[in-house]
C-alpha positions as CSV (number, residue, x, y, z in Angstrom):
1,M,0.1,-0.1,0.3
2,K,2.7,2.1,0.9
3,H,4.4,1.4,-2.3
4,I,1.3,2.4,-4.5
5,L,0.8,5.8,-2.5
6,Q,4.5,6.5,-3.3
7,L,4.0,5.6,-7.0
8,V,0.9,8.3,-7.1
9,I,2.9,11.0,-5.6
10,L,5.6,10.2,-8.4
11,M,3.0,10.3,-10.6
12,L,1.6,13.6,-9.7
13,S,5.1,15.0,-9.6
14,L,5.7,14.4,-13.2
15,A,2.9,15.9,-14.4
16,C,3.1,18.8,-12.3
17,V,6.9,19.0,-13.5
18,D,5.6,18.4,-17.2
19,A,2.7,21.7,-17.0
20,Q,5.4,24.0,-16.0
21,A,7.7,22.9,-18.9
22,Q,5.2,23.7,-21.4
23,G,3.9,27.1,-19.6
24,P,0.4,28.6,-19.8
25,S,-1.8,28.3,-22.9
26,K,-1.3,31.0,-25.3
27,T,-4.3,32.8,-27.1
28,C,-4.4,34.6,-30.4
29,P,-4.6,38.3,-30.1
30,T,-7.2,38.8,-32.9
31,C,-9.4,36.0,-32.3
32,G,-8.7,35.4,-28.6
33,L,-9.0,31.6,-29.4
34,S,-6.2,29.4,-28.0
35,M,-3.7,29.0,-30.4
36,A,-4.9,25.4,-30.7
37,K,-8.2,26.5,-31.8
38,C,-7.4,29.6,-34.0
39,Q,-7.5,28.5,-37.5
40,Y,-4.6,30.7,-38.5
41,K,-2.3,29.7,-35.4
42,G,-2.2,33.3,-34.3
43,K,-1.3,34.8,-38.1
44,H,-4.6,36.3,-39.1
45,P,-4.2,37.9,-42.7
46,K,-4.6,41.4,-42.6
47,P,-8.0,43.0,-43.5
48,V,-8.4,44.4,-46.7
49,P,-9.9,48.0,-46.1
50,T,-12.9,48.7,-47.9
51,P,-12.5,51.8,-50.4
52,T,-14.7,54.7,-50.0
53,P,-17.4,54.7,-52.9
54,V,-16.9,57.4,-55.2
55,E,-20.3,59.0,-56.2
56,K,-20.5,59.3,-59.9
57,K,-20.8,63.0,-61.8
58,C,-23.0,64.3,-64.4
59,A,-21.6,64.4,-67.5
60,S,-23.6,67.6,-68.2
61,C,-23.5,69.9,-65.1
62,G,-20.2,68.1,-63.9
63,K,-22.4,67.6,-60.2
64,P,-22.6,64.8,-58.5
65,L,-25.7,62.8,-59.4
66,S,-27.3,63.0,-55.7
67,K,-27.0,66.9,-56.4
68,C,-27.9,67.1,-59.9
69,Q,-31.6,68.2,-60.4
70,Y,-32.1,65.8,-63.2
71,N,-30.1,63.0,-61.8
72,G,-27.4,62.6,-64.5
73,K,-30.5,63.2,-67.4
74,H,-30.3,66.6,-68.4
75,P,-32.8,67.5,-71.3
76,K,-31.6,67.6,-74.7
77,I,-31.1,71.5,-75.7
78,T,-32.5,72.4,-79.1
79,T,-32.9,76.1,-79.6
80,G,-30.2,78.8,-78.5
81,K,-29.0,81.9,-79.7
82,I,-25.6,83.0,-80.4
83,N,-24.9,86.7,-81.0
84,G,-28.2,87.6,-80.7
85,H,-29.3,84.8,-83.7
86,E,-31.4,82.0,-82.7
87,W,-30.4,78.3,-83.9
88,V,-32.7,75.3,-83.9
89,D,-31.3,71.6,-83.7
90,L,-33.6,69.7,-86.3
91,G,-32.2,66.4,-84.9
92,L,-30.1,65.8,-88.2
93,P,-27.7,63.3,-88.5
94,S,-24.8,65.8,-89.0
95,G,-25.7,67.6,-85.7
96,T,-25.6,71.2,-87.8
97,K,-27.9,73.8,-86.0
98,W,-30.2,75.8,-88.4
99,A,-30.7,79.7,-87.9
100,T,-34.4,80.7,-87.7
101,C,-33.9,83.7,-90.0
102,N,-32.0,84.7,-93.1
103,V,-28.9,87.2,-93.0
104,G,-30.7,90.4,-93.0
105,A,-33.9,89.6,-91.7
106,N,-35.5,89.9,-87.9
107,K,-38.0,87.2,-88.1
108,P,-38.5,83.8,-89.6
109,E,-40.7,84.8,-92.5
110,E,-39.1,87.9,-93.4
111,F,-36.8,88.0,-96.6
112,G,-33.8,89.6,-95.7
113,G,-30.8,90.5,-97.7
114,Y,-29.7,89.5,-101.5
115,Y,-26.2,88.4,-101.9
116,A,-24.0,87.4,-104.6
117,W,-22.3,84.0,-104.2
118,G,-19.0,85.2,-102.2
119,E,-20.3,88.6,-101.4
120,T,-20.9,90.2,-97.8
121,S,-23.0,93.0,-98.7
122,T,-26.1,93.8,-100.8
123,K,-26.2,95.9,-103.6
124,S,-28.4,97.9,-106.4
125,N,-27.4,95.5,-109.3
126,Y,-26.2,91.8,-109.6
127,D,-24.5,91.4,-112.9
128,W,-21.0,89.6,-114.0
129,N,-19.2,92.6,-114.4
130,N,-19.5,93.4,-110.6
131,C,-19.6,89.8,-109.3
132,F,-17.1,88.7,-107.0
133,D,-13.9,86.6,-108.3
134,C,-15.5,86.9,-112.1
135,L,-12.8,88.5,-114.8
136,D,-15.2,89.0,-117.6
137,N,-18.5,90.2,-118.0
138,E,-19.8,86.8,-119.1
139,G,-19.0,84.5,-115.8
140,D,-16.6,82.5,-118.5
141,S,-13.8,83.6,-116.1
142,W,-12.5,83.4,-112.7
143,E,-9.6,84.5,-110.4
144,V,-9.9,82.0,-107.5
145,Y,-12.9,80.1,-107.3
146,N,-13.1,77.8,-110.0
147,E,-13.3,74.1,-110.6
148,R,-9.2,73.8,-110.6
149,G,-8.8,76.1,-107.5
150,K,-10.6,76.5,-104.5
151,T,-14.2,74.2,-104.2
152,H,-15.9,76.0,-101.7
153,I,-16.0,79.2,-99.2
154,T,-14.6,78.5,-95.7
155,P,-15.7,80.7,-92.9
156,D,-12.6,82.5,-92.4
157,S,-12.0,83.5,-95.9
158,G,-13.4,86.8,-95.3
159,H,-16.2,86.0,-98.2
160,D,-18.6,83.6,-96.3
161,T,-21.8,86.1,-96.2
162,A,-23.2,84.4,-92.6
163,R,-19.7,84.6,-90.8
164,E,-19.2,87.9,-91.8
165,N,-22.6,89.6,-91.1
166,W,-23.1,87.5,-87.9
167,G,-19.8,86.5,-86.5
168,S,-18.8,83.6,-84.0
169,T,-19.6,80.3,-85.5
170,W,-22.4,81.2,-87.8
171,R,-21.3,80.2,-91.3
172,M,-22.8,79.3,-94.8
173,P,-23.9,75.7,-95.0
174,T,-22.3,73.3,-97.3
175,A,-23.7,71.6,-100.4
176,V,-23.6,68.2,-98.1
177,E,-26.0,70.0,-95.6
178,I,-28.5,71.8,-97.6
179,E,-28.9,68.0,-98.9
180,E,-29.3,67.1,-95.9
181,L,-31.7,69.3,-94.9
182,I,-33.9,68.1,-98.2
183,D,-33.4,64.5,-97.7
184,K,-33.8,64.0,-93.6
185,C,-36.6,66.7,-93.0
186,S,-40.7,67.1,-94.0
187,W,-41.4,69.8,-96.3
188,N,-44.7,71.6,-96.1
189,W,-45.9,74.4,-98.3
190,A,-47.2,77.4,-95.7
191,T,-47.7,80.7,-94.9
192,K,-46.5,82.4,-92.0
193,N,-47.8,85.9,-91.2
194,G,-48.7,86.6,-94.6
195,H,-45.6,85.3,-96.4
196,K,-45.4,82.3,-98.4
197,G,-42.5,79.5,-97.8
198,Y,-41.9,76.2,-96.2
199,T,-42.1,74.7,-93.0
200,I,-39.0,72.4,-92.7
201,T,-39.3,70.2,-89.7
202,G,-36.6,67.5,-88.7
203,P,-36.4,64.4,-87.4
204,N,-36.6,65.4,-83.6
205,G,-40.0,67.1,-84.2
206,N,-38.2,71.0,-84.2
207,S,-38.7,73.1,-87.5
208,I,-37.7,76.2,-89.3
209,F,-39.5,78.5,-91.7
210,L,-37.7,79.3,-95.2
211,P,-39.7,82.4,-96.9
212,A,-40.3,82.0,-100.5
213,A,-37.8,85.2,-100.9
214,G,-37.3,85.1,-104.7
215,C,-33.7,86.2,-105.9
216,R,-32.1,89.4,-107.4
217,G,-30.9,89.9,-111.1
218,G,-29.6,93.1,-112.6
219,D,-31.8,95.7,-110.5
220,N,-34.8,93.4,-110.6
221,T,-36.2,91.0,-108.1
222,Y,-38.0,87.9,-109.4
223,N,-40.5,85.6,-108.1
224,L,-41.4,87.0,-104.3
225,G,-43.5,85.0,-102.6
226,E,-43.2,82.0,-105.2
227,T,-39.6,80.6,-105.2
228,G,-36.7,80.4,-102.9
229,D,-33.3,80.0,-103.6
230,Y,-30.4,79.6,-100.8
231,Y,-26.9,79.7,-101.5
232,S,-24.2,76.7,-100.0
233,S,-20.5,77.7,-99.5
234,T,-19.8,75.1,-102.1
235,L,-18.8,75.5,-105.9
236,D,-20.3,73.5,-108.5
237,K,-17.9,70.8,-109.2
238,I,-18.2,71.1,-113.2
239,F,-19.6,74.7,-114.2
240,S,-17.2,77.1,-112.3
241,R,-20.1,80.3,-113.3
242,G,-22.6,78.3,-110.4
243,A,-22.9,77.2,-106.8
244,R,-24.8,74.6,-105.2
245,S,-27.9,75.9,-103.8
246,I,-31.4,75.0,-102.5
247,Y,-34.3,76.0,-104.9
248,F,-38.2,75.7,-104.1
249,N,-41.6,76.4,-105.1
250,N,-44.8,75.3,-104.0
251,R,-44.5,72.2,-106.2
252,G,-41.3,71.0,-104.4
253,R,-37.7,71.4,-103.8
254,D,-34.5,70.3,-104.8
255,T,-30.4,71.1,-105.2
256,I,-29.6,73.3,-108.3
257,V,-26.5,75.1,-109.6
258,S,-27.2,79.0,-109.5
259,D,-24.9,81.5,-111.5
260,R,-22.8,83.3,-108.8
261,N,-23.9,86.8,-110.0
262,F,-27.2,86.4,-108.9
263,G,-28.3,87.9,-105.4
264,L,-29.8,84.9,-103.3
265,S,-31.0,84.5,-99.7
266,I,-28.6,83.0,-97.2
267,R,-29.9,81.0,-94.1
268,P,-26.8,80.3,-91.4
269,V,-25.9,77.4,-89.9
270,T,-23.9,76.7,-86.9
271,D,-21.7,73.5,-85.5
């Protein structure tokens, strides 16, 4: 019995010694579990910081979407003014904006002035002998603008009727743009405040009015209220004496070649 008691005391002593050798059980400083139960054995991966969300800004006004009154969906601006002259966006593929009045007019239905091609002011007589760039009295010889030279008037040339009279970004339409106006819009013969002409409605429903202002030749005015003839900035590719223009009457409209000495209407455009 004495031997058994001694054996038990010896085993307890050995257990105490072993426990003292192992030391106290460590715990993970991150999760608080013992090292034996911590899945990372005390080496937890560093947490990835959650990025602060950046609020999107409105593409139109530049404000955060929460402060934009349209929540980023501003209504499209389809009218405006440049240098006091109004433009309308007709929704054309080119994005070209058309003026609401002719050069020299204050209202859409007014005829405005008559200008020979490449000239920037009106005159009393429209003949070859006083026509810009013409070197003879027949319209057969030209100094600069011919099929072998310049083919169109640029806005900064000093000969763009719209730019010289209205300034800023106004300019004469090109041949491509007057063709687009004819092909992409609906044309309805109408009367506006006593003046006949066409109401031209674009793909987006906006419209302009082109009055039938006729034209000037020599010292006469022809076809008032019956026809309209509007220059483009583009010279005809074959006939040096002519420039591309819109021509219309109550039966239809088309692009034609108009002699450069005639006084025609100018309807400006802007980009």
